[in-house]
Every structure is written in structure tokens, then in C-alpha cells.
N, C-alpha and C positions, 0 to 999 in steps of 0.2 A: 458484573467482572468489570473490567477496564482493559483498555488497550494493552496496557504492560502487564496484567494478568493472564491476555491473551496472546502474548509476545510469540510464543513457538506455535501457536495455531496460526497467526502471519505469517510468520517464516516459513511455515510448512508449504502453506499455499501459494508463496511467492516461489519455493524451489520447486515445487508439481508444475507451476505455469511455466517456468523457466527451463523444464527439464520435457517440454512439450506432453507431459502427463494429463493435462487440461488444456483446453481451447481458449483464446480469449476472452468470449463472450461467457463462458462457464467462470472463468476467474474472476471478472468482471461482476458477475451475479454474487458469488460466495462473497468476496470481499467486500463489495458493498453493503451485502445482508450483514456481516460482522462488523462492519465501522458504524453501520446506523445503530446496531444493539448495544455496543459499547458507547458511542455516543450520547445515545439515550439514557444509558445508566450512570454516567459519569455524573458524580456529585462532586460539590465544591472539595469536598474531603480529598476525594480519591483523585481530582484533577490538581489539587497542591501538592499532594503526595507524587505524584507522578512529573512534577517541576522540581522536587528536592532535589533529585539527584541527575547530575549532566548526561548520563547514560540514558536513564528512563526520558529525560526530556528529548533528548536526540532521536530516542526510537517513535517518540510520538509525533514528532516534525516530518520522521521517514514515512510514517503510515499514514498523514495527511499529504505529505507529496505524491506518493502512489495512487491515493486516492485522486487527486487533482491529474496525475496523468493518464489514469484510467477515462476521468471526463474529457479529456482530448484525444481520447484515442478511436481514429477511424477503423473499425475492427475489418472492413471489408471496401473494396475498391480504394481509392487514391483520395489521401487527408488532402485537406485544403490548409496548406502551410500558411497560405497568408490569413487565413483563420486561428492559427495556433494548432490545429488539429497534428498527430504524428501517428507513424505507421504503428502496429504490432510489434516488429524489430526494433523500432525507437524506444516503445515502451519497454520492453524487456533490455535493452541496455541502460536506460534509467534505472529499472530495478537492479540489476547489476551493480551499478553504480552505487546506488544507497545501501545494499547490503554490504558493499566493500567499506564505507564510511561506518558502519556498524561493526565491521570486520567480523560479519558472519556469514559472508559470501560462500 
């Protein structure tokens, strides 16, 4: 499978997180697992196909940006903004913004 083939899975996961149906650590765990699975199964062919359509290319960029946001998210306590950390609420806002760009918010 690929990022594009799992588009609905990613979108549903984001929606559950934004609706507070899952906590940030659970979202992180599930998102990372899916991202790694898709990254590891990505072939040159599937990568090329994902870059053919602008909407697919944009989706893959968003998937990777959310991954990065999770990487710098401080799930508990105060984030160290000087180190680029963000709060869970800031992460949620980033995800909302990304979904609006994809027009799937």
C-alpha cells in the first residue's frame, strides 16, 4: 500500500484526533505506524505515481508535514519553543490548516 492508497485512513485518523476521540499519544503511535508501513512499502513506481497528480503530491506533502509536527509535539508539560517544540493544540491547528489546504477539513 502507499500513502495515496491509505488516504482515507490518514484522514479518518486526523479527524478522530481533532474530535478528541483519541489522545495525542495514541494518534502519534497510530500515525507513525501507518506512515512507516507506507514508507517501507513505497516502491519507485508507487512514488512516481504519487507525484504524477498535483492532488496526490500535495497529499503526500501533508502526510509528511503532519509526521514532522508529531515529531516536535510536546504531549505533556510545557514545550520548549526555542527548540521548535509545539503544544498538542498547536499540532491540532496545524492539522486543521493542512486539511483545509487539501479541502477535506
